[in-house]
FISEMAR-448763 format. One record per residue: x negated, y negated, z of N, C-alpha, C in turn. Coordinates in steps of 0.001 Angstrom, whole numbers, plus 524288, in hexadecimal, padded with zeros to 5 digits. Layout:
% FISEMAR-448763
XYZXYZXYZ/...
//
This chain:
% FISEMAR-448763
A0BC2C23C7ADAD4A06A1C25ABAD919A0274C23BAADCED/A000FC2745ADFCD9FC66C25C8AE3DA9F6F3C280DAE2FF/9F610C2A9AADE909F10EC2D14ADDA29ECAFC290AADD3A/9E80EC2AA1ADEE59E38BC2728ADEB79E235C2584AD91F/9E36CC28EDAD5699E20DC27C7ACFFE9E69AC2571ACCF0/9EA6DC2334ACFB29EF16C212DACD149EDF2C1C8EAC982/9E955C1A37ACA119E7D3C15E4AC6AB9E60CC17D3AC14E/9E447C1CA2AC10D9E20FC1ECCABC419E5CEC1EC0AB795/9EAB6C2072AB8409EE40C2062AB3B79EED9C1AECAB14A/9EF24C16E6AB4979EFB6C119AAB29D9EABDC0FCDAAFCA/9E639C113EAB1EF9E13AC1003AAF6C9E0F0C12ABAAA1B/9E2B0C1786AA9D39E289C1A75AA4EB9E646C183BAA0DE/9EAB3C163DAA2A69EE61C13A4A9F129EBC7C0EE3A9C97/9E8FDC0BE3A9FD99E650C073AA9DDB9E205C08BFA99F9/9DF25C0CDDA9B399DB12C0EB8A97A29DD72C104BA9263/9E1E7C12FAA92949E48DC14AFA8DD39E65FC1000A8A96/9E88CC0C11A8D3B9EA6CC076AA8A789E605C048BA87A8/9E149C04CBA89EF9DCC6C0219A87B19D999C058AA83EF/9DB0DC0A78A837F9D81BC0E25A80369D925C0D1AA7A6D/9D5F0C0F52A76E99D6A1C0E81A71419DC18C0FC3A6F4A/9DEA8C13AEA719A9E3F6C150DA6FF19E810C12FAA73CD/9E68AC0EDDA769F9EA0EC0C87A7A7C9ED8AC084EA7832/9EEEDC0478A7B799F280C0040A79F49EF89BFBD0A774D/9F12EBFA1AA729A9EE7CBF5D7A6FD59EE03BF0E2A731C/9F23BBEF92A75F99F222BEAC3A791B9EE3CBEB40A7D8D/9EE74BEF7FA80739EAF6BF03FA84EA9E541BF048A8342/9E425BF290A7EB29DEC5BF2E7A7CC99DC8ABED90A7B5F/9DFEFBE9EFA79F19DE34BE4BBA784B9DCF7BE119A7CE3/9DEC7BE26EA81819DE7FBDEC5A85E09D8FCBDE32A881A/9D80ABD994A8A689D325BD85BA8D239D48BBD65AA928F/9D095BD599A95D59D18FBD36AA9B0D9D473BCE36A9AA5/9D2C1BCAF0A96F99D528BC5BFA966A9DAAEBC5FBA9447/9DBA4BC995A90969E0CABC9B7A8E199E51BBCB77A91D0/9E3BABCE7FA95D89E7CCBD06AA99719E789BCDE5A9ED3/9E41DBCA08A9F899E37DBC7C6AA4C59E886BC55CAA6DE/9EBCEBC34FAA34D9F0ADBC0D0AA5149F469BC4C1AA78E/9F414BC9B9AA5D89F7C2BCD9FAA7C89F6DDBCEFCAAD81/9F1F6BCF02AAF189F0E2BD053AB4939F302BCC0AAB82E/9F2E4BC725AB6449F526BC2C7AB93E9FB15BC360AB982/9FD6EBC4A1AB502A031EBC549AB4D0A04EBBC9ABAB875/A01F7BCDFDAB888A037FBD265ABBCFA0340BD0FFAC19A/9FF5EBCDE1AC3199FEF0BCC31AC88DA03CEBC914ACA1B/A056ABC574AC6ADA09EDBC236AC7F7A0F01BC547AC7CA/A0F4EBC937AC46CA13F8BCC81AC455A1456BCFCAAC958/A0FCDBD15DACB63A0FD5BD425AD067A119BBD082AD4CB/A0FADBCBABAD4BCA1136BC7E3AD8C1A1722BC6FEAD8A1/A194BBC6BFAD3EAA1EF3BC613AD35AA21D9BCAAFAD5CB/A1FF8BCF6EAD4B0A2265BD41DAD6F6A21E0BD426ADCE4/A1D62BD258ADEC8A1C6CBD20CAE466A2042BCE55AE706/A20F8BC9C6AE4A0A247CBC5DDAE6E7A2A35BC78DAE68C/A2B65BCAEBAE2CAA30B1BCD03AE257A317CBD1ABAE5FD/A2D2FBD358AE891A2D49BD7D8AEC1CA2F51BDCBFAE95B/A2DAEBDD54AE46BA2F5CBE1B1AE132A2AE0BE59DAE0D8/A2B06BE9B9AE407A26AABED6AAE451A25DCBF061ADF36/A2A1CBF1A7ADC7EA298CBF46CAD77EA26D6BF0FBAD373/A2860BEC12AD35AA25F8BE85EACFB8A2049BE761AD135/A1F34BE70EAD64AA19D4BE662AD823A166ABEAE5AD64A/A1874BEFAAAD6DEA159BBF45EAD538A1478BF425ACF62/A184CBF28AACC59A17BBBF236AC6ACA13A8BEE28AC525/A13F0BE993AC7A6A1053BE558AC64EA0ABBBE68FAC807/A0A1BBE92BACC6EA04E1BEAC5ACE21A028FBEEB8ACA4E/A05F6BF215AC81FA0432BF5C1AC429A0246BF2F1ABF52/A0521BEEDBABDB5A0387BEBBFAB9259FE59BE8FDABA31/9FDC1BE70DABEFA9F8E6BE466AC06F9F453BE841AC07B/9F542BECDAAC2A29F13BBF0EBAC2B59EF9CBF261ABD2B/9F362BF2A9AB9A69F22ABF40CAB4419EEB6BEFEEAB1AC/9EFA7BEAF3AB2E79EC57BE6C8AB0D39E6BEBE74FAB2CF/9E629BE8C0AB7B89E0F1BE98EAB9F69DE2EBEE0FAB727/9E112BF248AB6509DED4BF6C7AB38D9DD7BBF557AADED/9E0B3BF21CAAB849DFC1BF047AA6269DA6FBED7FAA5E0/9D98EBE9DFAA96D9D499BE6F0AA9809CFFEBEA96AAAA2/9D0CFBEE41AAE359CC9CBF1EDAAF889CB3FBF56AAAAE7/9CF34BF711AA7F49CE3CBFA65AA3679CB07BF77DA9F46/9CC58BF28CA9E599C968BEF79A9A819C3C5BEEBEA9C42/9C2FFBEDF7AA1609BDB2BED5AAA3719BAB8BF283AA31F/9BD72BF6D1AA41E9BAFBBFBFAAA3EB9B925BFD41A9E61/9BC37BFBA3A9A899BAC3BFC95A95139B5A4BF9E7A93A4/9B485BF5A1A96489AFACBF2BAA954E9AB68BF433A9937/9AC6EBF848A9C569A8B4BFA2EAA03E9A75EBF602AA45B/9AB36BF2B7AA5A79AA63BEE91AA98E9ABD0BF084AAF09/9B090BF271AAF989B24EBF4BDAB4879B747BF7D8AB374/9B8AEBFB2DAB72B9BD6BBFE57AB6A79C125BFD2DABB28/9C5BEBFF6DABAF19C987BFED0ABF259C753C00F9AC43F/9C40CC0505AC3D99C1BBC0760AC88B9BDB9C03BAACB09/9BAEAC00B7AC7BF9B746BFCC5AC9CB9BA3BBF884ACCB5/9BEB1BF707ACA819C1F5BF2F9ACCEB9C3E8BF4D1AD241/9C5C6BF9ABAD26C9C7BCBFBD9AD7599C35BBFC34ADB61/9BECABFE01AD9AE9BA52BFE84ADD329B8A4BF932ADF55/9B868BF547ADBE59B701BEFF9ADD949BAD4BEDE2AE19C/9BFDDBEED5AE0A39C3E5BECEFAE4329C376BEF9AAE981/9C28BBF4A9AE9769C1F0BF78FAEE649BD56BF568AF188/9B8E7BF4B6AEEEC9B435BF2D1AF1939B501BED4FAF3AB/9B7A5BEA0FAF0969B88EBE4A0AF22F9BC13BE45DAF701/9C041BE76DAF7039C3E7BE74CAFB6A9C14FBE92FB0075/9BE15BED31B000A9BB3EBEF11B04AD9B760BEAF8B0681/9B488BE89EB02C99B091BE4A8B040E9B2FDBDFD1B0692/9B78FBDE53B04BC9BA0CBD986B06B69BD63BDA6EB0B91/9BDA8BDF49B0D5E9C08DBE083B122B9BD0FBE355B161A/9B8C0BE0F2B179F9B551BE377B1B799B7E6BE40BB20C9/9BC0FBE115B21C19BEEDBE186B26AF9C27FBE65BB26B6/9C325BE8C1B221F9C643BED8FB21B69C2BEBF24DB20BE/9BEFBBF1A2B1D2E9BB9DBF601B1BA49B626BF5BEB1E15/9B533BF1D1B214F9B024BF138B23D79B0BABF025B299D/9ACCEBED90B2BD19ACB4BECAFB317F9AE46BE720B330C/9AF78BE3CCB2F3A9B0F3BDE65B30619B645BDE50B3320/9B6D1BDAE9B37089BBB8BDA73B39ED9BE5EBD53BB38B9/9C2E3BD571B365C9C606BD0C9B35439CB9DBD1DCB36EE/9CE33BCDD1B39079D381BCE92B3AEE9D771BCAEFB384E/9D588BC68DB36129D918BC2B3B33D29D877BC26EB2DE5/9DCDDBC16BB2B319DCCBBC156B257C9D951BBCFEB234E/9D8FEBB881B260F9D5A5BB440B24229CFE1BB5CDB246F/9CE7EBB926B28359C926BBB22B28909C7F9BBEBBB23EE/9CBDFBC1C2B226A9CB4CBC53EB1DEC9CA64BC20EB18EF/9CD67BBDD4B18479CCE2BBA80B13A29C777BB809B1367/9C5A0BB607B17DC9C06ABB39FB18049BC2ABB79AB16B3/9BCB5BBC4EB18CF9B8E4BC06EB17B59B910BC1ECB11F6/9BDCDBC24BB0FC29BE89BC3A3B0A379BB99BBFCAB06BE/9BC52BBABBB07D39B9C2BB6B0B04A99B3D2BB6F6B0536/9B1FBBB803B09E79AC55BB86BB0ACE9A9FDBBCFCB07C4/9ACA7BC170B07D99AAC7BC60BB05089AAE3BC513AFF29/9AF03BC282AFD4C9AF70BC147AF7B49AAC6BBE1AAF5CC/9A92ABBA3DAF8F59A4CCBB6DBAF77599FB0BB9DDAF6E0/99F3CBBE2BAF9AD99A6EBC143AF98E99A52BC52BAF50D/99ECDBC5E9AF28199F16BC9B5AEE4299CBFBC794AE93B/99AE2BCB18AE5E69980DBC9ADAE12899B23BC605ADDA3/9A021BC71DADCE69A350BC3FDAD9519A453BBE7BADB46/9A2FBBBD67AE02A9A42DBB84DAE27999F48BB51CAE3C6/99AB8BB765AE30B995EABB4C1AE4BB99491BAFF2AE17B/99654BAFC7ADC9A994E4BAB68AD9399982EBA688ADA04/99BDCBA6B4ADD7B99F5CBA23DADE4399CA3B9DF7AE161/99D33B992CADF8499A92B94C2AE20099E4DB9118AE4D0/9A347B9160AE3819A725B8DECAE5E49AB0BB9106AE920/9AD0FB8E81AED219B125B90D6AF0699B5F0B921FAED20/9B6C1B8F1CAE8F49BB5FB8FCDAE5B19BAADB93EEAE17A/9B5F6B9610AE0E69B510B9A2CADD089B820B9F10ADE79/9B993BA219ADA6F9BC12BA71FADB699C1ECBA721ADAAD/9C43FBA290AD9869C9D9BA267AD8669CA7CBA2D1AD280/9CCE6BA6FFAD0829CD55BA7C8ACAD89CFF6BA339AC811/9CDB1BA196AC3B19CFC8B9D05AC0E09D4F1B9E30ABE29/9D623BA33EABD519DAE9BA49CABA869DF85BA5C2ABE1E/9DEE6BA4CEAC3249E35EBA54CAC6AB9E78BBA149AC53B/9EC89BA267AC63C9F081B9E51AC5AE9EEC7B9981AC8C4/9EFA0B94E7AC68D9ED49B9024AC8B19EEA6B8F0CACE62/9F380B903FACFFC9F4F8B8F38AD5689F22EB92F0AD929/9F179B97DDAD77B9EE90B9B97ADABB9E8E4B99E0ADB1A/9E6AFB9824AD6B19E139B9667AD6A89E08AB919DADA23/9E435B8DE8AD9BB9E3F6B8937ADD079E415B8AB9AE2CB/9E798B8E4DAE41E9E82AB901AAE9869E30BB926CAEB85/9E09AB95C6AE8689DBC8B9863AEA0B9D73FB9488AEA7C/9D6E6B90E7AE6CF9D2C6B8CECAE6F99D363B897DAEBCE/9D82BB87A7AECB49D93DB8446AF1309D830B8720AF654/9D985B8C2AAF6799D8AFB8F44AFB2E9D2E1B8FD8AFC57/9CFB7B90A6AF83A9CA0FB9116AF8EA9C7C6B8BFAAFAF1/9C990B878FAF8BE9C7A5B8272AFA699C92CB8162B0018/9CE04B82DBB01759CFF3B81F1B06C39CCE5B8517B0AC8/9CAF2B899BB09349C838B8D0FB0CD09C33FB8A9CB0EF6/9C0E3B86F4B0C039BC20B8451B0DDD9BD52B7ECFB0FED/9C261B7DC8B10E39C3DEB78D9B13489C59AB7498B0F95/9C56EB75A8B0A5E9C723B71BAB06969CD07B7248B05E9/9CFE3B6FCBB097F9D58FB706FB09959D818B6B9CB0BF6/9DD33B6B40B0B3C9E035B6704B0D839E131B682EB1347/9E23AB63FCB164F9E33CB64B2B1BE69E8F1B65F0B1CF9/9EC72B63D4B19B09F1FFB64D1B1A849F4E7B6499B154D/9F983B6706B15329FC99B675DB10619FE06B61FDB0E44/9FEFBB5E42B11D3A008BB5903B102B9FC62B5675B0CB4/9F766B57C7B0DB19F32BB559DB0A769F38BB57A3B04DE/9F501B5C8DB04489F584B5ECEAFF099FA4FB5C85AFC4C/9FE7EB5BA9AFF40A032DB594DAFD00A01E3B53D6AFAF6/9FEACB5101AFDE29FCE8B4BD5AFC239F9CBB4C55AF70D/9F68BB506BAF6B89F376B515FAF2039F704B52ACAED68/9FB18B55BFAEE5B9FEDAB571AAEA45A0178B522BAE831/A0301B4EACAEBD1A0574B49BFAEA35A01A3B4676AE6FC/9FCABB4681AE8939F897B43A3AE5B99F80AB45C5AE029/9F801B4AF6ADFA89F78BB4D63ADA7B9FC65B4C4FAD730/A0100B4C27AD9B9A05D8B4AFBAD6F1A05C6B4564AD4E4/A03E5B41C7AD818A036EB3C47AD6729FFA4B3BC3AD1D5/9FB5DB3EC8AD2029F78CB3E95ACDC09F9D3B40E8AC8BF/9FD3DB44D1AC9619FFE4B471BAC4D5A038EB4318AC264/A066BB4038AC5B2A09EEB3C21AC3C2A06DDB37ECAC0DF/A0256B3681AC2FD9FF07B328CAC08E9FD02B3473ABB46/9FB8AB396DABB089F9AAB3BA8AB6159FDF8B3BAAAB1FB/A02CBB3CA8AB3BAA0738B3CA5AB01BA081FB3738AADC4/A072DB332DAB0E6A07C7B2DCAAAF00A041DB2CA5AAA7D/9FF52B2ED6AAAC49FB6AB2DDAAA6BA9FBD6B31B9AA233/9FF41B35A8AA2C4A0068B395CA9E909FB7AB3BF7A9C5A/9F7FBB3D8AA9FF79F337B4038A9E639F3DAB460DA9FA9/9F4DAB4955A9BA99F5FDB4EDEA9CA79F1DEB51AEA9FEB/9ECDEB50B0A9ECD9E8B7B535EAA1AC9E8ADB51CBAA76A/9E981B4CB8AA8639E9A1B4AC7AADC19EE6BB4CE8AB09B/9F2D4B4D26AADDA9F7A6B4F29AB0289F6F1B54E0AB1C7/9F4A1B5804AAE3B9F3B6B5D8FAAF5E9F02CB5E38AB41D/9EC29B5AFCAB46E9E880B5B43AB8D19EB36B5A1AABDFB/9EE76B560FABDFC9F122B5489AC2D49F535B5892AC47F/9F800B5ADDAC0B49FBC9B5EEEAC20B9F8F0B63AEAC447/9F462B64ECAC20C9F130B6937AC4279EF8CB682DAC9B7/9EDEBB6353ACAD89EC6EB61DFAD02B9F116B6250AD3E6/9F5AEB6100AD1DF9FA74B6157AD5029FB9BB6708AD66A/9FB38B6A89AD28E9FBE3B7025AD38A9F813B7205AD7BF/9F324B7070AD7309EF0AB7234ADAC39F02FB706EAE05B/9F212B6BA4AE0E89F33AB6987AE6199F7EEB6C42AE896/9FBECB6D6BAE573A0084B7033AE77C9FEF5B75B4AE92A/9FB94B783EAE6079F9A1B7D77AE77A9F698B7D2EAEC9B/9F3C5B78F2AED629F0BAB7840AF2239F446B77BBAF6E5/9F8A6B7517AF6409FC66B7494AFA8C9FE8CB79EFAFC12/9FFF4B7D04AF81CA01EFB824EAF92C9FDCDB858AAFC07/9F8FCB854FAFA279F4B5B8843AFC8D9F3CCB8690B022B/9F3E1B8171B03269F303B7F51B08669F732B8145B0C2E/9FC0DB81C7B0A30A0067B839BB0D6AA00C8B8993B0D94/9FCA3B8C25B0B699FC39B91DFB0B67A0054B9483B07FF/A01B5B91EAB03A6A0522B9436AFFBBA01F0B9536AFAC9/A038EB9919AF7CAA0113B9A43AF2CDA03C1B9705AEE8E/A0109B933DAEC25A038CB8FD4AE84EA05A6B92BEAE38D/A0309B96FAAE202A04E1B9A13ADD8AA0A23B9C97ADECE/A0A91B9EA7AE386A0F75BA127AE52CA13DBB9D27AE58D/A12B2B9889AE7B3A16ADB9471AE82DA188AB92B1AE2CC/A14C2B9211ADF30A1620B9063AD9E7A197DB9475AD72C/A1804B996FAD7CAA1AF7B9DA9AD553A208BB9DDFAD75F/A212DB9D15ADC75A266BB9D31ADEC6A29BBB9894ADCDD/A273EB9418ADC1EA2A16B8F8FADA1BA2BD3B906AAD47F/A2871B92F7AD167A29E0B943EACC00A2E7FB9801ACBFA/A2E51B9BFAACF66A329AB9FC4ACFBEA37AEB9D0EAD160/A373EB9964AD4F4A3BD8B967EAD6C1A3E34B9349AD256/A3AC8B90CFACF3AA3CA6B8DBDACAC3A3F75B9141AC6DB/A3D30B95D3AC5CEA3F8FB9981AC218A4502B9B13AC3EF/A4581B9C61AC8F9A4A92B9DF9ACB1EA4E99B99A0ACAB0/A4D00B94DEACBF1A50B4B9074ACBB6A5215B8F09AC61E/A4E52B8FBEAC28EA4F78B8E99ABD11A535FB929AABAED/A52BEB977DABC8FA566CB9B8CABAE9A5BDBB9A75ABD15/A5C1DB985FAC1E1A6122B96E1AC428A63A5B9279AC103/A6057B8EF4ABF27A6243B8AA9ABBDDA6478B8CD3AB6C9/A61A6B9087AB46FA6381B92FBAAF96A68C2B95A8AB06A/A693FB9872AB4D5A6E1AB9B39AB612A729BB9767AB6D3/A718DB9324AB99EA7596B8F2AABA98A7771B8CB3AB584/A73D5B8B8DAB200A7548B893BAACF2A786BB8D18AA9AF/A76F6B9200AA9F9A79B5B960EAA6FBA7F52B9698AA8DD/A800BB9659AAE0CA8555B96BBAB044A88B9B9223AAE9B/A8647B8D97AADFEA892CB88E5AAC60A89F0B88B4AA67B/A8781B8C73AA3D1A87E8B8C79A9E1FA8471B8871A9B86/A809CB868BA9E76A7D1EB8288A9C5AA77DBB84ADA9AB7/A74D0B816BA9829A6F84B82CBA9690A6BDDB7E45A97E1/A66D3B7F66A97F1A6303B7B60A9951A6357B76B0A95A4/A6404B77C1A909DA63D4B737EA8CC7A6852B6F97A8D4E/A6CB9B715FA8F95A7115B6DB1A9046A723FB6C92A9600/A6E43B6D47A9960A6EC2B6C07A9EF1A6ABDB67E1AA054/A6C74B63B8AA2D5A68E6B5F75AA439A6544B6116AA8A5/A60E0B5E5EAA912A5D26B5F80AAD42A5FA3B5E75AB28E/A6346B5AA0AB2C1A65EEB596CAB7B2A6955B5E07AB96C/A6C18B606CAB5ACA6F67B64F1AB6E3A6C11B6992AB8AB/A67B9B6A65AB5F1A6436B6EAEAB75DA61F5B6DDDABCD1/A608AB68FEABDF5A5E47B67CEAC313A624FB6898AC76B/A6735B674DAC63EA6B62B6803ACA15A6C11B6DD1ACB60/A6C20B7126AC75EA6C9BB76CEAC828A67DBB78DBACB1A/A633CB76EBAC986A5E4EB7897ACBF5A5E5BB7778AD1CD/A5FD7B72A5AD33CA5FE1B7112AD8BEA6402B7407ADBDF/A685CB7545AD95BA6C7CB784CADBF8A6A82B7DBFADD3F/A67FCB803EAD968A65C9B857EADA41A616BB8565ADE4D/A5E69B8129ADE43A5A15B808EAE1F6A5C25B8074AE78B/A6083B7D9CAE86EA62D6B7D50AEDA3A64EEB82A4AEF69/A6722B8589AEBA7A6964B8A98AECEEA652DB8E97AEE6E/A6088B8DF8AEC1FA5C5FB91C6AED18A58BDB9039AF189/A596BB8B70AF38FA55EAB899FAF7C3A5824B8ADAAFD23/
//
């Protein structure tokens, strides 16, 4: 389907779902009640992307598009904005932020494009009220992504470590403080120190030009795979978790770890 108006049928489906004779569930929803779904759809697309599954990518992008249309329909009902306003804003923004493509500005390097992008953003209406360099990072981002973006903004003005070893020293310092907090058994202090430890580890990843969210996600996936291997190994032996010692489980775990490394 390549027609220019191919978006219309999907928009009309959303209008029907929200109409008086539409779907009871869809009619009850608000921006806040469905906000979690747009986040879920983004991550489901990322999963399809990493699996290199084009059919799944197409499906997940469709789900994401539907969430965007859902929000636009609710806004349109209140006469705030429509999907067409959103499209128009996006078109204008992309042209405005790419004067080296749609204007007379000459840029050849990607870092020049990034610097120009940030400069143009600061001049836009939605960004003029910001007073801090760290403003503009959404508070509802996953914490590791937010940490990465905050640290990157701070580093851009020179507030950064000189070498990775300095951050590793900081991580060790935070780990020692966590151990000390555990000795005093103060839950609030313990939580604070573990949070500082997370932040420092994210900073190390950022300094080494890695995305801490991506690294964390891959480690979680690795744990899941190895745990499933443990389950399979126990099943083959006719055993179960409740009657297998931690030493036996660790032995199987380490054996599988060697085989996969």
